[in-house]
Structure formats: structure tokens, C-alpha cells
C-alpha positions as CSV (number, residue, x, y, z in Angstrom):
1,M,70.3,-86.7,-27.1
2,K,72.3,-86.1,-23.8
3,T,70.8,-86.1,-20.4
4,L,71.1,-82.8,-18.6
5,V,71.1,-82.1,-14.9
6,T,67.6,-81.7,-13.5
7,A,66.3,-78.5,-11.7
8,A,65.7,-80.7,-8.7
9,A,69.3,-81.8,-8.6
10,V,70.5,-78.2,-9.1
11,A,68.3,-77.0,-6.2
12,A,69.4,-79.9,-4.0
13,A,73.0,-79.2,-4.6
14,L,73.5,-75.7,-6.1
15,V,77.2,-76.0,-5.7
16,A,77.7,-79.9,-5.2
17,A,81.1,-79.4,-6.8
18,A,83.6,-76.5,-6.4
19,E,86.9,-77.2,-7.9
20,T,89.9,-74.8,-8.1
21,V,92.5,-75.7,-10.8
22,K,95.8,-74.0,-10.7
23,M,97.2,-73.2,-14.2
24,N,100.6,-74.6,-15.0
25,E,103.3,-72.2,-16.0
26,G,102.7,-70.9,-19.5
27,E,99.4,-72.8,-19.8
28,N,96.7,-71.5,-22.1
29,W,93.0,-72.3,-22.0
30,W,90.0,-72.1,-24.5
31,G,86.3,-72.8,-23.9
32,V,83.1,-72.2,-22.0
33,A,81.6,-69.4,-24.2
34,N,82.8,-68.5,-27.6
35,Q,81.4,-64.9,-27.3
36,Y,84.5,-64.5,-25.3
37,G,86.8,-65.7,-28.0
38,R,88.5,-62.3,-28.3
39,Q,89.8,-63.0,-24.6
40,M,90.9,-66.4,-25.3
41,P,93.3,-68.0,-24.6
42,F,92.7,-67.6,-20.8
43,N,96.0,-67.8,-18.9
44,A,97.7,-66.4,-15.8
45,K,97.0,-62.8,-17.0
46,S,93.3,-63.3,-17.4
47,R,90.4,-62.0,-15.2
48,I,87.1,-63.2,-16.3
49,K,83.9,-64.7,-14.8
50,M,81.5,-66.6,-17.1
51,D,78.5,-67.9,-15.4
52,I,76.6,-70.2,-17.9
53,R,74.1,-71.2,-15.2
54,K,72.6,-67.8,-16.1
55,S,73.5,-67.0,-19.6
56,N,75.0,-68.3,-22.8
57,F,76.1,-64.9,-23.8
58,S,74.2,-64.9,-27.0
59,N,76.0,-67.8,-28.6
60,Q,77.1,-71.4,-27.9
61,C,78.5,-72.5,-24.6
62,V,79.6,-75.5,-22.8
63,S,81.0,-76.3,-19.2
64,M,84.4,-77.2,-20.6
65,L,88.1,-75.8,-21.0
66,V,90.8,-77.4,-23.0
67,S,94.5,-76.3,-22.5
68,D,97.6,-76.3,-24.7
69,Q,99.2,-78.6,-22.1
70,G,96.7,-81.3,-22.8
71,R,94.3,-80.7,-19.9
72,V,90.5,-80.8,-19.8
73,I,88.2,-79.4,-17.3
74,W,84.6,-80.7,-17.7
75,T,81.3,-80.8,-15.8
76,D,77.9,-81.8,-17.1
77,A,75.8,-79.0,-15.7
78,Q,75.8,-75.4,-16.5
79,A,78.6,-73.9,-14.3
80,L,80.4,-70.8,-13.2
81,F,84.0,-70.4,-14.3
82,D,85.9,-67.7,-12.5
83,I,89.3,-67.2,-13.9
84,A,91.8,-65.1,-11.9
85,D,95.4,-65.0,-10.6
86,G,96.4,-68.1,-12.4
87,E,93.5,-70.2,-11.1
88,I,90.2,-71.5,-12.5
89,K,87.5,-71.9,-10.0
90,V,84.5,-73.9,-11.1
91,E,81.1,-74.1,-9.4
92,S,78.7,-76.8,-10.7
93,A,75.8,-78.9,-9.6
94,T,77.7,-82.0,-10.9
95,P,81.3,-83.2,-10.3
96,V,84.0,-81.3,-12.0
97,S,86.7,-83.5,-13.6
98,V,90.2,-82.4,-14.5
99,E,91.5,-84.8,-17.1
100,Q,94.9,-85.1,-18.7
101,G,94.0,-85.8,-22.4
102,G,97.5,-85.7,-23.7
103,R,100.2,-83.0,-24.0
104,T,98.8,-80.6,-26.6
105,L,95.7,-78.6,-27.3
106,A,94.7,-80.9,-30.1
107,E,95.2,-83.9,-27.8
108,A,93.1,-82.3,-25.2
109,F,90.3,-81.6,-27.5
110,R,90.3,-85.0,-29.1
111,H,90.2,-86.5,-25.7
112,A,87.2,-84.4,-24.6
113,S,85.5,-85.0,-27.8
114,A,85.8,-88.7,-27.7
115,K,84.8,-89.0,-23.9
116,H,82.1,-86.2,-23.6
117,F,80.6,-85.6,-27.2
118,P,81.7,-88.1,-29.8
119,A,81.0,-87.3,-33.4
120,K,78.2,-88.9,-35.1
121,G,79.8,-89.2,-38.5
122,K,77.4,-86.7,-40.1
123,T,77.4,-83.2,-41.4
124,P,74.9,-80.6,-42.3
125,P,73.9,-80.5,-46.0
126,E,76.7,-79.7,-48.3
127,L,75.1,-76.5,-49.8
128,F,75.7,-74.7,-46.6
129,F,79.5,-74.9,-47.4
130,T,79.7,-75.2,-51.2
131,S,78.0,-71.8,-51.9
132,P,77.7,-68.6,-50.0
133,Q,74.4,-68.4,-47.9
134,Y,72.0,-65.5,-48.5
135,N,70.1,-63.9,-45.7
136,T,67.3,-61.2,-46.4
137,W,67.7,-59.4,-43.1
138,I,69.9,-56.4,-44.0
139,E,68.2,-55.7,-47.3
140,L,64.5,-56.0,-46.1
141,T,64.8,-55.8,-42.3
142,Y,61.1,-55.6,-40.9
143,H,59.8,-55.4,-44.5
144,Q,60.1,-58.8,-45.8
145,N,58.0,-59.3,-48.9
146,E,57.6,-61.6,-51.9
147,K,58.6,-59.2,-54.7
148,D,61.9,-58.0,-53.0
149,I,62.9,-61.4,-51.9
150,L,62.8,-62.6,-55.5
151,A,64.6,-59.6,-56.7
152,Y,67.2,-60.2,-54.0
153,A,67.8,-63.6,-55.3
154,D,68.0,-62.6,-58.8
155,D,70.6,-59.9,-57.8
156,M,72.9,-62.5,-56.3
157,L,72.7,-64.6,-59.3
158,G,73.2,-61.6,-61.5
159,L,76.5,-61.0,-59.7
160,G,77.8,-64.3,-60.8
161,F,77.2,-65.8,-57.3
162,P,76.0,-69.4,-57.2
163,A,72.7,-70.3,-55.9
164,G,72.8,-71.5,-52.3
165,V,70.8,-71.5,-49.0
166,L,68.5,-68.4,-48.8
167,M,67.1,-67.4,-45.4
168,I,64.0,-65.2,-45.3
169,D,64.4,-63.4,-42.0
170,D,62.0,-61.8,-39.4
171,T,58.6,-60.3,-40.4
172,W,57.8,-62.7,-43.2
173,Q,55.0,-63.9,-40.7
174,A,51.8,-62.2,-39.7
175,G,53.0,-62.1,-36.1
176,Y,55.2,-63.6,-33.5
177,G,53.4,-67.1,-33.0
178,D,51.2,-66.4,-36.0
179,W,53.4,-68.3,-38.4
180,R,51.5,-67.5,-41.7
181,F,53.0,-65.6,-44.5
182,E,51.8,-62.0,-44.0
183,P,49.1,-61.8,-46.8
184,S,49.5,-58.2,-47.7
185,R,53.2,-58.8,-48.5
186,F,53.1,-62.5,-49.8
187,S,50.4,-63.0,-52.4
188,D,51.8,-66.5,-53.4
189,P,54.2,-67.8,-51.0
190,K,54.3,-71.2,-52.3
191,G,54.8,-69.9,-55.8
192,M,57.7,-67.8,-54.5
193,I,59.5,-70.7,-52.9
194,D,58.8,-72.9,-56.0
195,R,60.6,-70.1,-58.2
196,L,63.5,-69.9,-55.6
197,H,63.8,-73.7,-55.9
198,A,63.8,-73.5,-59.6
199,K,66.7,-71.0,-59.5
200,G,68.7,-73.5,-57.3
201,F,68.1,-72.1,-53.8
202,K,67.0,-74.0,-50.7
203,V,64.7,-71.8,-48.6
204,M,64.9,-71.3,-44.8
205,L,62.4,-69.2,-42.6
206,W,63.3,-67.3,-39.5
207,M,61.6,-68.6,-36.4
208,C,61.5,-67.9,-32.6
209,P,59.9,-69.7,-29.7
210,Y,57.8,-66.6,-28.5
211,V,54.1,-66.2,-29.0
212,G,52.1,-63.1,-28.8
213,M,49.5,-63.4,-25.9
214,D,46.5,-61.9,-27.9
215,L,46.9,-64.4,-30.7
216,P,44.8,-67.6,-31.4
217,A,47.9,-69.6,-31.2
218,F,48.4,-68.5,-27.6
219,R,44.8,-69.4,-26.7
220,R,45.1,-72.9,-28.4
221,V,48.3,-73.9,-26.7
222,A,47.6,-72.3,-23.2
223,W,43.9,-72.9,-22.8
224,G,43.2,-75.7,-25.2
225,Q,41.1,-73.5,-27.5
226,N,41.2,-74.3,-31.3
227,P,38.6,-72.5,-33.5
228,D,39.0,-75.3,-36.1
229,D,38.8,-78.2,-33.6
230,V,36.6,-78.0,-30.5
231,R,38.6,-80.7,-28.8
232,G,41.8,-78.5,-28.7
233,W,44.8,-80.1,-27.2
234,P,44.4,-83.0,-24.8
235,T,45.8,-80.9,-21.9
236,K,46.1,-77.2,-21.3
237,G,49.3,-75.2,-20.8
238,G,52.5,-74.9,-22.8
239,F,54.1,-71.6,-21.8
240,L,56.5,-70.7,-19.0
241,A,54.5,-69.5,-16.1
242,G,55.1,-67.3,-13.1
243,K,57.0,-68.7,-10.0
244,D,53.7,-69.0,-8.1
245,R,52.0,-71.6,-10.2
246,S,48.8,-71.4,-8.0
247,V,47.9,-68.2,-9.9
248,K,45.6,-69.8,-12.6
249,D,44.3,-68.5,-15.9
250,H,41.5,-70.7,-17.4
251,G,42.5,-73.4,-15.0
252,V,46.3,-73.6,-15.8
253,P,49.3,-71.7,-14.3
254,K,49.2,-68.2,-15.6
255,A,51.6,-67.8,-18.5
256,Q,54.2,-65.2,-17.7
257,A,54.7,-62.2,-20.1
258,R,58.3,-61.9,-20.7
259,D,60.5,-59.4,-22.4
260,W,62.7,-60.2,-25.4
261,W,64.3,-58.0,-28.1
262,N,61.1,-57.5,-30.2
263,G,58.6,-57.0,-27.5
264,V,56.7,-58.9,-24.8
265,S,55.5,-62.5,-25.3
266,A,54.8,-65.8,-23.7
267,F,57.7,-68.2,-24.0
268,L,57.1,-71.8,-25.2
269,D,57.8,-74.3,-22.5
270,F,59.6,-77.2,-24.3
271,S,59.1,-79.5,-21.3
272,H,55.3,-79.4,-22.0
273,P,53.7,-81.7,-24.7
274,N,51.4,-78.9,-25.9
275,A,54.3,-76.6,-26.7
276,N,56.1,-79.3,-28.6
277,A,53.0,-80.5,-30.4
278,W,52.0,-77.0,-31.6
279,F,55.5,-76.0,-32.6
280,K,56.1,-79.3,-34.6
281,E,52.7,-78.9,-36.2
282,T,53.5,-75.3,-37.1
283,L,56.9,-76.3,-38.7
284,D,55.6,-79.3,-40.5
285,G,52.8,-77.1,-41.9
286,L,55.3,-74.6,-43.4
287,V,57.2,-77.6,-45.0
288,N,54.3,-79.5,-46.3
289,D,52.2,-76.6,-47.5
290,F,54.8,-74.2,-48.9
291,G,57.8,-76.4,-49.6
292,V,60.2,-74.7,-46.9
293,D,63.4,-76.6,-46.5
294,G,64.3,-75.6,-42.9
295,F,64.5,-72.8,-40.4
296,K,66.7,-70.1,-38.8
297,L,65.9,-71.0,-35.2
298,D,66.6,-67.8,-33.2
299,G,66.0,-67.2,-29.6
300,A,65.6,-69.5,-26.6
301,D,68.8,-68.1,-24.9
302,L,69.5,-69.4,-21.4
303,A,68.8,-66.0,-20.0
304,A,65.4,-66.0,-21.5
305,Y,64.7,-69.3,-20.0
306,D,66.0,-68.4,-16.5
307,L,63.9,-70.5,-14.2
308,S,64.8,-68.3,-11.2
309,K,62.3,-65.8,-12.7
310,C,59.7,-68.2,-14.1
311,S,58.7,-71.9,-13.9
312,A,58.3,-74.7,-16.4
313,E,55.7,-77.6,-16.5
314,D,58.5,-80.2,-15.8
315,P,59.8,-79.4,-12.2
316,N,63.2,-81.1,-13.4
317,A,63.6,-78.7,-16.4
318,T,66.6,-76.3,-16.5
319,S,67.3,-73.5,-18.8
320,G,69.7,-75.9,-20.5
321,S,67.2,-78.5,-21.1
322,L,64.7,-76.2,-22.3
323,N,67.3,-74.6,-24.7
324,L,68.0,-78.1,-26.0
325,G,64.3,-78.8,-26.4
326,Y,64.2,-75.9,-28.8
327,A,67.5,-76.9,-30.4
328,A,66.2,-80.5,-31.1
329,Y,64.0,-79.2,-33.9
330,A,67.2,-78.4,-36.0
331,L,67.4,-82.2,-36.3
332,M,64.1,-82.6,-37.7
333,Y,64.5,-80.6,-41.0
334,P,67.3,-80.8,-43.5
335,Y,68.4,-77.1,-43.4
336,C,68.5,-75.4,-40.1
337,E,70.7,-73.0,-38.1
338,L,71.0,-72.2,-34.5
339,R,72.4,-69.0,-33.0
340,N,72.8,-70.2,-29.5
341,C,73.0,-73.6,-27.6
342,F,74.3,-75.2,-24.4
343,R,76.1,-78.4,-25.4
344,F,74.6,-80.2,-28.6
345,Q,78.2,-80.3,-29.9
346,E,78.2,-83.7,-31.5
347,E,75.1,-82.9,-33.7
348,P,75.4,-82.1,-37.3
349,V,73.8,-78.7,-37.0
350,V,75.0,-75.3,-38.4
351,M,75.6,-72.8,-35.7
352,R,76.4,-68.9,-36.2
353,L,78.0,-66.3,-34.4
354,H,75.9,-63.6,-32.8
355,D,75.4,-60.5,-34.9
356,K,78.5,-58.4,-35.2
357,M,78.5,-54.6,-35.5
358,H,79.6,-52.8,-38.6
359,E,82.9,-51.7,-37.1
360,W,86.5,-52.5,-37.6
361,S,87.0,-53.9,-34.1
362,A,84.5,-56.7,-35.0
363,L,86.6,-58.2,-37.8
364,P,89.3,-59.7,-35.4
365,R,86.5,-60.8,-33.1
366,I,85.1,-62.9,-36.0
367,I,88.3,-65.0,-36.2
368,A,88.7,-65.3,-32.4
369,D,85.1,-66.1,-31.8
370,M,85.1,-68.8,-34.5
371,I,88.4,-70.3,-33.1
372,G,86.6,-70.5,-29.7
373,A,83.6,-72.1,-31.1
374,G,85.7,-74.9,-32.8
375,L,87.6,-75.6,-29.6
376,M,84.3,-76.0,-27.7
377,G,83.2,-78.6,-30.1
378,Y,81.1,-76.7,-32.6
379,P,82.9,-77.1,-36.1
380,F,80.0,-76.2,-38.3
381,I,80.2,-72.4,-37.5
382,C,79.0,-69.6,-39.6
383,P,80.6,-66.1,-39.0
384,D,77.2,-64.1,-39.1
385,M,76.8,-61.9,-42.0
386,V,79.3,-60.1,-44.3
387,G,79.8,-56.6,-43.1
388,G,78.0,-57.3,-39.8
389,G,74.3,-57.8,-38.9
390,D,73.7,-54.1,-37.8
391,W,71.1,-53.1,-40.4
392,V,71.2,-49.4,-39.3
393,A,74.7,-49.3,-40.7
394,F,73.4,-50.0,-44.3
395,I,70.8,-47.3,-44.6
396,P,71.4,-44.0,-46.4
397,G,73.4,-41.5,-44.2
398,S,74.8,-44.3,-41.9
399,P,78.6,-44.7,-41.2
400,F,78.7,-47.5,-43.8
401,E,82.3,-48.3,-44.8
402,Q,83.0,-50.1,-48.2
403,E,86.4,-51.2,-47.3
404,L,85.2,-52.8,-44.1
405,F,82.6,-54.8,-46.1
406,V,85.3,-56.0,-48.4
407,R,87.6,-57.1,-45.6
408,S,84.7,-58.8,-43.8
409,A,84.0,-60.7,-47.1
410,Q,87.6,-61.7,-47.3
411,I,87.4,-63.3,-43.7
412,H,84.1,-65.2,-44.6
413,A,85.6,-66.5,-47.8
414,L,87.8,-69.1,-46.2
415,C,85.7,-69.7,-43.1
416,P,83.6,-72.9,-42.9
417,M,80.6,-70.9,-44.2
418,M,80.2,-67.6,-45.9
419,Q,76.9,-65.6,-45.4
420,I,75.9,-62.5,-47.5
421,S,72.9,-60.3,-46.5
422,A,73.5,-56.6,-47.5
423,S,73.5,-56.7,-51.4
424,P,76.9,-56.0,-52.6
425,K,75.4,-54.6,-55.8
426,R,73.6,-51.9,-53.8
427,V,76.2,-50.8,-51.1
428,L,79.5,-50.9,-53.2
429,D,81.0,-49.2,-55.9
430,E,82.6,-51.0,-58.9
431,R,86.1,-51.3,-57.3
432,H,84.9,-52.6,-54.0
433,L,82.3,-54.8,-55.7
434,A,85.1,-56.4,-57.8
435,A,87.0,-57.1,-54.7
436,V,84.0,-59.0,-53.0
437,K,83.4,-61.0,-56.2
438,K,87.1,-62.0,-56.0
439,A,86.6,-63.2,-52.5
440,V,83.6,-65.2,-53.5
441,A,85.5,-66.8,-56.4
442,I,88.5,-67.7,-53.9
443,R,86.0,-69.5,-51.8
444,Q,84.4,-71.4,-54.8
445,A,87.9,-72.5,-55.9
446,H,88.6,-74.0,-52.4
447,V,85.3,-75.8,-52.1
448,P,86.7,-79.3,-52.7
449,Y,89.2,-78.7,-49.8
450,I,86.6,-77.1,-47.6
451,M,84.4,-80.1,-48.1
452,E,87.3,-82.3,-47.1
453,C,87.6,-80.5,-43.8
454,V,83.8,-80.6,-43.2
455,R,83.6,-84.2,-43.8
456,N,86.5,-84.7,-41.3
457,A,84.8,-82.7,-38.8
458,G,81.7,-85.0,-39.2
459,R,83.8,-88.0,-38.6
460,T,86.1,-86.8,-35.8
461,G,84.4,-83.7,-34.3
462,E,87.6,-81.7,-34.8
463,P,87.4,-77.9,-35.7
464,I,87.3,-77.0,-39.3
465,L,88.6,-73.5,-38.5
466,R,91.7,-73.8,-36.2
467,N,94.2,-71.7,-34.5
468,L,97.9,-72.3,-35.2
469,E,98.4,-73.7,-31.8
470,Y,96.1,-76.6,-32.7
471,N,98.2,-77.8,-35.7
472,Y,101.6,-76.5,-34.4
473,P,101.9,-77.0,-30.6
474,G,104.7,-75.5,-28.6
475,Q,105.8,-73.0,-31.2
476,G,104.5,-69.9,-29.2
477,Y,101.4,-69.5,-31.4
478,A,98.7,-69.7,-28.6
479,E,97.9,-66.0,-28.7
480,I,97.7,-65.5,-32.5
481,R,94.1,-64.4,-33.1
482,D,94.4,-62.6,-36.5
483,E,95.1,-65.5,-38.7
484,F,93.7,-69.1,-38.8
485,M,94.0,-72.4,-40.5
486,M,91.3,-74.3,-42.4
487,G,92.2,-77.9,-41.5
488,T,95.8,-78.7,-41.8
489,D,96.8,-77.3,-45.1
490,L,95.4,-73.9,-45.6
491,L,96.7,-70.8,-43.6
492,V,94.7,-67.6,-43.9
493,A,95.8,-64.2,-42.9
494,P,93.2,-61.6,-43.7
495,Q,93.7,-57.9,-43.4
496,T,91.6,-56.5,-40.6
497,A,92.9,-53.1,-40.1
498,K,91.4,-50.0,-41.6
499,G,93.5,-48.5,-44.5
500,A,96.4,-50.9,-43.9
501,A,98.4,-51.8,-47.2
502,E,100.4,-54.6,-45.6
503,R,100.4,-56.9,-42.5
504,E,102.7,-59.3,-40.8
505,V,102.1,-63.1,-41.2
506,V,103.4,-65.9,-38.9
507,I,104.4,-68.8,-41.1
508,P,104.4,-72.1,-39.3
509,P,107.1,-74.9,-40.0
510,G,106.9,-76.4,-43.6
511,T,106.9,-75.1,-47.0
512,W,103.9,-73.0,-48.1
513,K,102.8,-71.5,-51.4
514,S,101.1,-68.2,-51.1
515,D,98.1,-66.9,-53.1
516,D,100.5,-64.8,-55.2
517,G,102.6,-67.8,-56.2
518,E,105.6,-67.3,-54.0
519,T,107.0,-70.2,-51.9
520,V,107.8,-69.6,-48.2
521,A,109.8,-71.9,-45.9
522,G,108.7,-71.7,-42.3
523,P,108.8,-71.1,-39.5
524,K,109.3,-67.4,-40.0
525,K,107.5,-64.0,-40.0
526,I,107.0,-62.2,-43.2
527,T,105.3,-59.0,-44.3
528,V,102.8,-59.2,-47.1
529,K,101.2,-56.5,-49.3
530,T,97.3,-56.3,-48.8
531,P,95.8,-54.2,-51.5
532,L,92.0,-53.9,-51.4
533,D,91.4,-57.0,-53.4
534,R,93.9,-59.4,-51.8
535,L,93.1,-62.1,-49.2
536,P,96.6,-63.5,-48.3
537,Y,96.6,-67.3,-47.8
538,F,99.1,-70.1,-47.9
539,T,98.8,-73.6,-49.0
540,A,101.0,-76.3,-47.5
541,V,103.3,-78.0,-50.0
542,R,103.2,-81.7,-49.3
């Protein structure tokens, strides 16, 4: 695990390093926060301020930029990046280095990876990539229950989709911090998981680091109270407290009630042994008692752990170190996913994009944000859920669009991972359902090549999903955001426009065989037909 800058160091030198980097003529940059992928590359026309001292913008972040002229900007601490007028201003509590890693984007990235986050030679479990993932959120939302989860799994298999990783989402539990299966909705949770295993699924449970303050779990962690063990924990405390730690509650600094998207809770302080002991005990219990395979670890955003508004047990803690304290649990169980993280690039952990809305403008963002994630050092990236994670769009009377769902599925099909949540059987008519089935079939046909790319990423840290500039430098491809490459040999050009029957595709140098069997010699631009059931892709002829 990497060592992060301490809060004491930050306080002692809030802006110990301030560096201004002048962009070269025609230079393009990627990095910092992949939520801004749609605005990448940053160049002389860009005006954007990204302060990851305060926020990770709901997704992955790192204090790094890489350019298509081989340069790298790096600082260890969470930093402010202010880009305007052809200059990049960086404010950090640690020195800012400007490194010449080569002459191209790929060379810059490889340099940064080798120096700052060398790959560990490992990958997440193959099932994340070899089958679609299934998430119960859109179908069941805040009504997760045993009967419908089993029916959902059977629906996926009934469509001819292969078994894969199945994520049971929020509200399977009795409460936030009461991580028991809610008994009125789960009569036999172990039996349910056993049945899912028998069908070929691996099972993950949604988790967050927030605890309701009127629960026994809160009293046990914060005050050392345990109804089953009068000894409680060896020490008291375990939650973020107010800035004034002299305000005591049962002899420990008063836990701070903090807002998050589902209410008000206490936030686990991962610099405190009690928080870690209780959380590990809780996760281990779900694994050992029910056969859970891993966890969808949500929450712990940098903004939530903003220590300008609260305090941690360790005076050297930062929001980044607390975020990584939570992220570390993803390394303890075989099947885990993180939605946000500061650094952590070299670890073999699945990351996902933040929930996308069910709207056409979200489709090109999927591609751009995934390109950004790869160039920040997060190759094992999942593009959220097919059709978006906005559950309101999938209820009767909503502005749901079947064509949008199909085009979203086509993008997912040749991304590193594909995650289905809304049941295609429920939301689509026969024509649109057939198109989604075809997209899944395309993915399954490419699994051997996808796994080649995954294993390469484990060895080298290089992106699985890449922009054309990465593979074909100096061809004028830096600002192409609506097509992408899987590794070096697969070019993907999905349709992202509503009602469009064709699109332009930039073909890079070389000979390429298209999905319809045609051979194309690049470099050139071509126009391809995009009927509803077509995902245009091109395979390199070697």
C-alpha cells in the first residue's frame, strides 16, 4: 500500500509546491479525474479547475496528467489543477514533478506507471470479464428481496445470457450499519446464495461505510458496548468526530452526524482500530455465514471524508488515506468493486463509473470517461449499468427509450466489462430485445481477446480500453471520443446518436476487417450503416 501525505504535512505546508506548466504547441493532456473525461483532452482551449483536495467528483482520481507529447505531471498529494490559457497550475502539499517520459501518450503513460504505480501482475477474477455482470438495483431498487432476486437470476439465464457476477444492491440489509439480511424479505439468505451458486453465479453485496446512530452497531463501535460480550472493544471510538474533540459522548469525542445520499449517519473512521475491527468482522461474517463472495463497496468519497469539517482519530489522516483505508477491503475478498478512489491504480480491483443518467448525452460520456480512467491507471473499469443507473427512468410512465437501452448495451459489449441491471425481458419489445441479445453474443465471441487485454493490463498496467491516440500517435486522433480501441487489435465505433442510421468512422493505419466482413485499408474516414442491431467494430488484419 502506498504512503500518502499526512494531515500534519498538509497543514504545515498547504501549498508547499506550486508549479505552472506551460503547454507546448498542440499538446493534449489526460488525467486527474475521469468524471471529466468528456472534457479531455485538456489543451490550450480548456478552462477547468479540478480540486481533488476536496473531491474525487464521484469517481476515481489521481494527481497526475499525461500528454501526447510524452510529458507527465505528478505529485503525491491530493492537489488542485487549474487549467486555463494554455497553462496548467498545480498546487500541492508535496513537490510537483514534470517528467519527460518519451514522445507519445503511450510512452508518457508507461513511464508514469513504471515510476509511480507499477503493475503487480494480477487481475480481478476472470468472471468479471468473461460474462456480463448482473446488478439488482434497477429491478428492485429499495425493495431487494429473496424471491425476486432468484427470479431475476432465472430471467437472465432464460434469455440465454451466461451466469456471472451478481450484485445484490442497497436495502438487502436491515439498516445502514445493521448488516443482517432484512428478515421479512429474506427467509433463507444462505439458501438463496447457495441456489445462486448452483446456477453458476458469484454473489456480491452492496456495502457503505455509514452507520445509523441509533443502532447497536453504533453503540458497540463508538462506546464499546456489545450486548453479546460485556467486554466490548478494547478502546472506544471509531467514527469521524466534530472538529472540537473536547466535546465528549460516553468519554470519547462526539461522533459527528453527517449527511449522505440516503440520510444522516456516522461515518466510519478508518484510521481507528475499532472501525476496522468491526467492519472486517462484519464482512467476514457475511462471507462465512452466508457464502457471500465479495462486496460492492460504495461511498467513502473524498468530499464525505473532508477533514476541514470533521476530525479523525489519527491526526495524520487525510481524506485520501481514509478513502484508501476503505478501499483496502477490496483486496481482502475475491469479488469486489469500488466506485471511487484516490490512487490505488496498481491494485487488481474492479472500478466502475459513477451512475449515468438514462439520456442520450450519457452515451458518449461512457466512452470518454472510460478513456480517462484508463489513462489515469485504472484499467479494470466497468461502465456502470446498461441504460444508466437512474432507476426512475425504468418505472411505468417514465421517459424510458428502448433504442437508448440498445445503444448503451452495444457500448458495454466491447468495454472491459458489461453490467446489466434493468431486465431486458421486462423493458424491451422483441425487436429491441433481439438487438441486446446480439450485443451480448458479440461480447461472448470476443471473450478470448478481452482476456488477452485484461492479462496484459495486469502485467503492464496499460489501459484495456484506449483512445486511438494511444495506439496511433501523431495522426490527429487526440480529440476522438466517440470510438475506442480494445487493446491494439479491436476498433469499436458504436452509434451514440438517437435515430441515426449511419455514422462516420475514423480508420487508423493498417488493414482492418469490419463486423460485416468488409476489408478496409487505413488511414481513412468511412461512413457505415448503423441499423438498430449493429455494433460496428473492426479487427486488425495482421
